[in-house]
N, CA, C and O atoms as a GROMACS GRO file, in nm:
protein
  300
    1MET      N    1   0.085  -0.119   0.000
    1MET     CA    2   0.000   0.000   0.000
    1MET      C    3   0.089   0.125   0.000
    1MET      O    4   0.205   0.121   0.041
    2GLY      N    5   0.030   0.233  -0.047
    2GLY     CA    6   0.100   0.359  -0.045
    2GLY      C    7   0.079   0.431   0.088
    2GLY      O    8   0.006   0.384   0.175
    3LEU      N    9   0.144   0.543   0.101
    3LEU     CA   10   0.136   0.620   0.225
    3LEU      C   11  -0.008   0.655   0.261
    3LEU      O   12  -0.048   0.642   0.376
    4LEU      N   13  -0.084   0.700   0.163
    4LEU     CA   14  -0.223   0.739   0.188
    4LEU      C   15  -0.302   0.623   0.248
    4LEU      O   16  -0.370   0.639   0.350
    5GLU      N   17  -0.295   0.507   0.184
    5GLU     CA   18  -0.370   0.391   0.232
    5GLU      C   19  -0.319   0.344   0.369
    5GLU      O   20  -0.398   0.305   0.455
    6ASP      N   21  -0.187   0.348   0.387
    6ASP     CA   22  -0.131   0.307   0.516
    6ASP      C   23  -0.180   0.396   0.630
    6ASP      O   24  -0.222   0.348   0.735
    7LEU      N   25  -0.175   0.527   0.608
    7LEU     CA   26  -0.220   0.621   0.711
    7LEU      C   27  -0.370   0.604   0.738
    7LEU      O   28  -0.412   0.602   0.854
    8ALA      N   29  -0.447   0.593   0.632
    8ALA     CA   30  -0.593   0.579   0.647
    8ALA      C   31  -0.627   0.450   0.719
    8ALA      O   32  -0.716   0.448   0.805
    9ASP      N   33  -0.558   0.340   0.686
    9ASP     CA   34  -0.586   0.212   0.748
    9ASP      C   35  -0.548   0.213   0.896
    9ASP      O   36  -0.620   0.159   0.979
   10THR      N   37  -0.435   0.272   0.928
   10THR     CA   38  -0.393   0.282   1.068
   10THR      C   39  -0.492   0.364   1.148
   10THR      O   40  -0.530   0.327   1.259
   11LEU      N   41  -0.534   0.477   1.092
   11LEU     CA   42  -0.632   0.561   1.160
   11LEU      C   43  -0.764   0.487   1.176
   11LEU      O   44  -0.827   0.494   1.282
   12SER      N   45  -0.807   0.416   1.074
   12SER     CA   46  -0.935   0.345   1.085
   12SER      C   47  -0.927   0.236   1.191
   12SER      O   48  -1.026   0.211   1.260
   13ALA      N   49  -0.813   0.170   1.205
   13ALA     CA   50  -0.798   0.069   1.311
   13ALA      C   51  -0.811   0.134   1.448
   13ALA      O   52  -0.876   0.079   1.537
   14ASP      N   53  -0.750   0.250   1.465
   14ASP     CA   54  -0.758   0.321   1.593
   14ASP      C   55  -0.901   0.368   1.622
   14ASP      O   56  -0.950   0.354   1.734
   15VAL      N   57  -0.967   0.422   1.521
   15VAL     CA   58  -1.104   0.469   1.537
   15VAL      C   59  -1.198   0.351   1.565
   15VAL      O   60  -1.287   0.362   1.648
   16PHE      N   61  -1.177   0.240   1.496
   16PHE     CA   62  -1.258   0.120   1.517
   16PHE      C   63  -1.247   0.074   1.662
   16PHE      O   64  -1.348   0.040   1.725
   17GLN      N   65  -1.126   0.071   1.715
   17GLN     CA   66  -1.107   0.031   1.855
   17GLN      C   67  -1.173   0.131   1.950
   17GLN      O   68  -1.234   0.092   2.049
   18ALA      N   69  -1.162   0.260   1.919
   18ALA     CA   70  -1.225   0.363   2.003
   18ALA      C   71  -1.377   0.349   2.000
   18ALA      O   72  -1.443   0.368   2.102
   19MET      N   73  -1.432   0.315   1.885
   19MET     CA   74  -1.576   0.296   1.874
   19MET      C   75  -1.621   0.178   1.960
   19MET      O   76  -1.723   0.186   2.028
   20LYS      N   77  -1.544   0.070   1.958
   20LYS     CA   78  -1.578  -0.046   2.040
   20LYS      C   79  -1.566  -0.013   2.188
   20LYS      O   80  -1.648  -0.057   2.269
   21ALA      N   81  -1.465   0.064   2.224
   21ALA     CA   82  -1.442   0.098   2.365
   21ALA      C   83  -1.546   0.194   2.420
   21ALA      O   84  -1.583   0.185   2.537
   22THR      N   85  -1.593   0.286   2.336
   22THR     CA   86  -1.684   0.390   2.384
   22THR      C   87  -1.830   0.362   2.351
   22THR      O   88  -1.920   0.421   2.412
   23GLY      N   89  -1.855   0.273   2.256
   23GLY     CA   90  -1.993   0.248   2.213
   23GLY      C   91  -2.045   0.354   2.117
   23GLY      O   92  -2.163   0.352   2.082
   24ASP      N   93  -1.959   0.445   2.074
   24ASP     CA   94  -1.999   0.552   1.981
   24ASP      C   95  -1.986   0.500   1.838
   24ASP      O   96  -1.877   0.503   1.780
   25ASP      N   97  -2.096   0.452   1.782
   25ASP     CA   98  -2.090   0.388   1.651
   25ASP      C   99  -2.087   0.488   1.535
   25ASP      O  100  -2.087   0.446   1.419
   26ARG      N  101  -2.086   0.615   1.563
   26ARG     CA  102  -2.079   0.718   1.458
   26ARG      C  103  -1.952   0.802   1.468
   26ARG      O  104  -1.938   0.902   1.396
   27LEU      N  105  -1.861   0.764   1.554
   27LEU     CA  106  -1.735   0.838   1.568
   27LEU      C  107  -1.663   0.850   1.434
   27LEU      O  108  -1.607   0.955   1.402
   28TYR      N  109  -1.665   0.743   1.357
   28TYR     CA  110  -1.593   0.745   1.229
   28TYR      C  111  -1.645   0.854   1.135
   28TYR      O  112  -1.569   0.908   1.055
   29GLU      N  113  -1.773   0.886   1.144
   29GLU     CA  114  -1.828   0.990   1.056
   29GLU      C  115  -1.769   1.127   1.091
   29GLU      O  116  -1.737   1.206   1.002
   30ARG      N  117  -1.754   1.154   1.219
   30ARG     CA  118  -1.697   1.282   1.262
   30ARG      C  119  -1.549   1.290   1.226
   30ARG      O  120  -1.499   1.395   1.184
   31VAL      N  121  -1.479   1.179   1.242
   31VAL     CA  122  -1.338   1.176   1.204
   31VAL      C  123  -1.325   1.198   1.053
   31VAL      O  124  -1.238   1.273   1.009
   32ALA      N  125  -1.410   1.133   0.975
   32ALA     CA  126  -1.406   1.149   0.830
   32ALA      C  127  -1.428   1.294   0.788
   32ALA      O  128  -1.359   1.345   0.700
   33ARG      N  129  -1.525   1.360   0.851
   33ARG     CA  130  -1.549   1.502   0.818
   33ARG      C  131  -1.427   1.587   0.851
   33ARG      O  132  -1.391   1.677   0.776
   34SER      N  133  -1.363   1.556   0.962
   34SER     CA  134  -1.244   1.630   1.001
   34SER      C  135  -1.131   1.610   0.900
   34SER      O  136  -1.064   1.706   0.862
   35ILE      N  137  -1.112   1.488   0.856
   35ILE     CA  138  -1.010   1.458   0.756
   35ILE      C  139  -1.043   1.526   0.624
   35ILE      O  140  -0.956   1.584   0.560
   36GLY      N  141  -1.168   1.518   0.584
   36GLY     CA  142  -1.211   1.570   0.455
   36GLY      C  143  -1.188   1.718   0.438
   36GLY      O  144  -1.174   1.767   0.326
   37ALA      N  145  -1.183   1.790   0.548
   37ALA     CA  146  -1.158   1.933   0.541
   37ALA      C  147  -1.019   1.963   0.485
   37ALA      O  148  -0.997   2.067   0.423
   38LEU      N  149  -0.926   1.870   0.508
   38LEU     CA  150  -0.789   1.890   0.459
   38LEU      C  151  -0.754   1.802   0.339
   38LEU      O  152  -0.677   1.844   0.252
   39SER      N  153  -0.809   1.683   0.335
   39SER     CA  154  -0.772   1.590   0.229
   39SER      C  155  -0.888   1.498   0.192
   39SER      O  156  -0.911   1.397   0.260
   40PRO      N  157  -0.961   1.532   0.087
   40PRO     CA  158  -1.069   1.444   0.043
   40PRO      C  159  -1.020   1.303   0.008
   40PRO      O  160  -1.092   1.205   0.028
   41SER      N  161  -0.899   1.293  -0.044
   41SER     CA  162  -0.845   1.161  -0.078
   41SER      C  163  -0.824   1.077   0.046
   41SER      O  164  -0.855   0.958   0.047
   42MET      N  165  -0.772   1.138   0.151
   42MET     CA  166  -0.753   1.067   0.277
   42MET      C  167  -0.888   1.028   0.338
   42MET      O  168  -0.903   0.919   0.392
   43GLU      N  169  -0.985   1.118   0.328
   43GLU     CA  170  -1.118   1.089   0.380
   43GLU      C  171  -1.176   0.965   0.312
   43GLU      O  172  -1.230   0.877   0.378
   44GLU      N  173  -1.164   0.958   0.181
   44GLU     CA  174  -1.220   0.845   0.107
   44GLU      C  175  -1.148   0.715   0.142
   44GLU      O  176  -1.211   0.611   0.158
   45ALA      N  177  -1.016   0.721   0.153
   45ALA     CA  178  -0.940   0.601   0.190
   45ALA      C  179  -0.975   0.556   0.332
   45ALA      O  180  -0.988   0.436   0.357
   46PHE      N  181  -0.992   0.651   0.422
   46PHE     CA  182  -1.031   0.619   0.560
   46PHE      C  183  -1.169   0.555   0.562
   46PHE      O  184  -1.190   0.453   0.628
   47LEU      N  185  -1.264   0.614   0.490
   47LEU     CA  186  -1.400   0.560   0.488
   47LEU      C  187  -1.403   0.419   0.428
   47LEU      O  188  -1.476   0.333   0.477
   48THR      N  189  -1.325   0.396   0.325
   48THR     CA  190  -1.318   0.262   0.267
   48THR      C  191  -1.266   0.163   0.370
   48THR      O  192  -1.322   0.055   0.386
   49SER      N  193  -1.161   0.199   0.440
   49SER     CA  194  -1.101   0.110   0.539
   49SER      C  195  -1.195   0.084   0.656
   49SER      O  196  -1.210  -0.031   0.699
   50ILE      N  197  -1.259   0.187   0.708
   50ILE     CA  198  -1.348   0.167   0.824
   50ILE      C  199  -1.471   0.088   0.782
   50ILE      O  200  -1.520   0.006   0.860
   51ARG      N  201  -1.521   0.110   0.661
   51ARG     CA  202  -1.637   0.033   0.614
   51ARG      C  203  -1.603  -0.114   0.599
   51ARG      O  204  -1.686  -0.201   0.628
   52LEU      N  205  -1.482  -0.142   0.554
   52LEU     CA  206  -1.439  -0.282   0.546
   52LEU      C  207  -1.435  -0.346   0.684
   52LEU      O  208  -1.478  -0.460   0.701
   53ARG      N  209  -1.383  -0.274   0.781
   53ARG     CA  210  -1.379  -0.326   0.919
   53ARG      C  211  -1.520  -0.348   0.974
   53ARG      O  212  -1.547  -0.451   1.036
   54LEU      N  213  -1.608  -0.253   0.950
   54LEU     CA  214  -1.746  -0.266   0.998
   54LEU      C  215  -1.818  -0.382   0.929
   54LEU      O  216  -1.893  -0.456   0.992
   55ALA      N  217  -1.795  -0.397   0.799
   55ALA     CA  218  -1.858  -0.507   0.725
   55ALA      C  219  -1.806  -0.642   0.774
   55ALA      O  220  -1.883  -0.736   0.788
   56GLU      N  221  -1.676  -0.650   0.799
   56GLU     CA  222  -1.619  -0.775   0.850
   56GLU      C  223  -1.678  -0.809   0.986
   56GLU      O  224  -1.709  -0.925   1.014
   57GLN      N  225  -1.693  -0.708   1.070
   57GLN     CA  226  -1.751  -0.729   1.203
   57GLN      C  227  -1.895  -0.778   1.191
   57GLN      O  228  -1.935  -0.872   1.260
   58ARG      N  229  -1.972  -0.716   1.104
   58ARG     CA  230  -2.111  -0.757   1.085
   58ARG      C  231  -2.120  -0.899   1.030
   58ARG      O  232  -2.202  -0.979   1.075
   59GLY      N  233  -2.035  -0.931   0.935
   59GLY     CA  234  -2.033  -1.065   0.879
   59GLY      C  235  -1.995  -1.170   0.983
   59GLY      O  236  -2.054  -1.278   0.987
   60ARG      N  237  -1.898  -1.138   1.066
   60ARG     CA  238  -1.855  -1.230   1.171
   60ARG      C  239  -1.967  -1.252   1.273
   60ARG      O  240  -1.991  -1.364   1.316
   61GLN      N  241  -2.035  -1.144   1.312
   61GLN     CA  242  -2.146  -1.156   1.406
   61GLN      C  243  -2.258  -1.243   1.348
   61GLN      O  244  -2.316  -1.325   1.418
   62PHE      N  245  -2.286  -1.224   1.220
   62PHE     CA  246  -2.388  -1.304   1.154
   62PHE      C  247  -2.348  -1.451   1.152
   62PHE      O  248  -2.430  -1.538   1.181
   63LEU      N  249  -2.223  -1.478   1.119
   63LEU     CA  250  -2.174  -1.616   1.116
   63LEU      C  251  -2.189  -1.682   1.252
   63LEU      O  252  -2.234  -1.796   1.262
   64ILE      N  253  -2.150  -1.612   1.357
   64ILE     CA  254  -2.161  -1.667   1.493
   64ILE      C  255  -2.307  -1.696   1.527
   64ILE      O  256  -2.337  -1.802   1.583
   65GLN      N  257  -2.396  -1.604   1.495
   65GLN     CA  258  -2.538  -1.625   1.522
   65GLN      C  259  -2.592  -1.746   1.446
   65GLN      O  260  -2.667  -1.826   1.501
   66GLU      N  261  -2.554  -1.758   1.320
   66GLU     CA  262  -2.602  -1.870   1.239
   66GLU      C  263  -2.548  -2.003   1.291
   66GLU      O  264  -2.622  -2.101   1.298
   67LEU      N  265  -2.421  -2.006   1.327
   67LEU     CA  266  -2.364  -2.129   1.381
   67LEU      C  267  -2.431  -2.168   1.512
   67LEU      O  268  -2.458  -2.286   1.537
   68THR      N  269  -2.457  -2.069   1.597
   68THR     CA  270  -2.525  -2.095   1.724
   68THR      C  271  -2.665  -2.149   1.698
   68THR      O  272  -2.708  -2.245   1.763
   69ARG      N  273  -2.736  -2.088   1.605
   69ARG     CA  274  -2.871  -2.133   1.570
   69ARG      C  275  -2.868  -2.276   1.517
   69ARG      O  276  -2.950  -2.359   1.558
   70MET      N  277  -2.776  -2.305   1.427
   70MET     CA  278  -2.768  -2.439   1.369
   70MET      C  279  -2.732  -2.544   1.474
   70MET      O  280  -2.784  -2.656   1.472
   71GLN      N  281  -2.643  -2.508   1.566
   71GLN     CA  282  -2.605  -2.601   1.671
   71GLN      C  283  -2.722  -2.630   1.764
   71GLN      O  284  -2.740  -2.743   1.809
   72SER      N  285  -2.801  -2.527   1.794
   72SER     CA  286  -2.915  -2.547   1.883
   72SER      C  287  -3.024  -2.630   1.815
   72SER      O  288  -3.095  -2.705   1.882
   73GLU      N  289  -3.037  -2.618   1.684
   73GLU     CA  290  -3.134  -2.699   1.610
   73GLU      C  291  -3.093  -2.845   1.605
   73GLU      O  292  -3.178  -2.934   1.599
   74ASN      N  293  -2.963  -2.870   1.606
   74ASN     CA  294  -2.912  -3.006   1.598
   74ASN      C  295  -2.900  -3.073   1.734
   74ASN      O  296  -2.867  -3.192   1.742
   75SER      N  297  -2.926  -3.000   1.839
   75SER     CA  298  -2.913  -3.058   1.974
   75SER      C  299  -3.041  -3.122   2.020
   75SER      O  300  -3.046  -3.175   2.132
   0.00000   0.00000   0.00000
């Protein structure tokens, strides 16, 4: 990855952890607006990275729920 993607990905990892720690599920939107004021390219890279993290989290939660449901049906 280039510098832009590296910086955006590192920031998104930090914001993702802060969101989990604080329960503020919209923190990333405020961070993105702050970034966008100086660098629209960085804002877009950050949003892509955080959305990937959020999508992975949602997919993992769904998988766990489905596996739990299937196990309970088979018991």
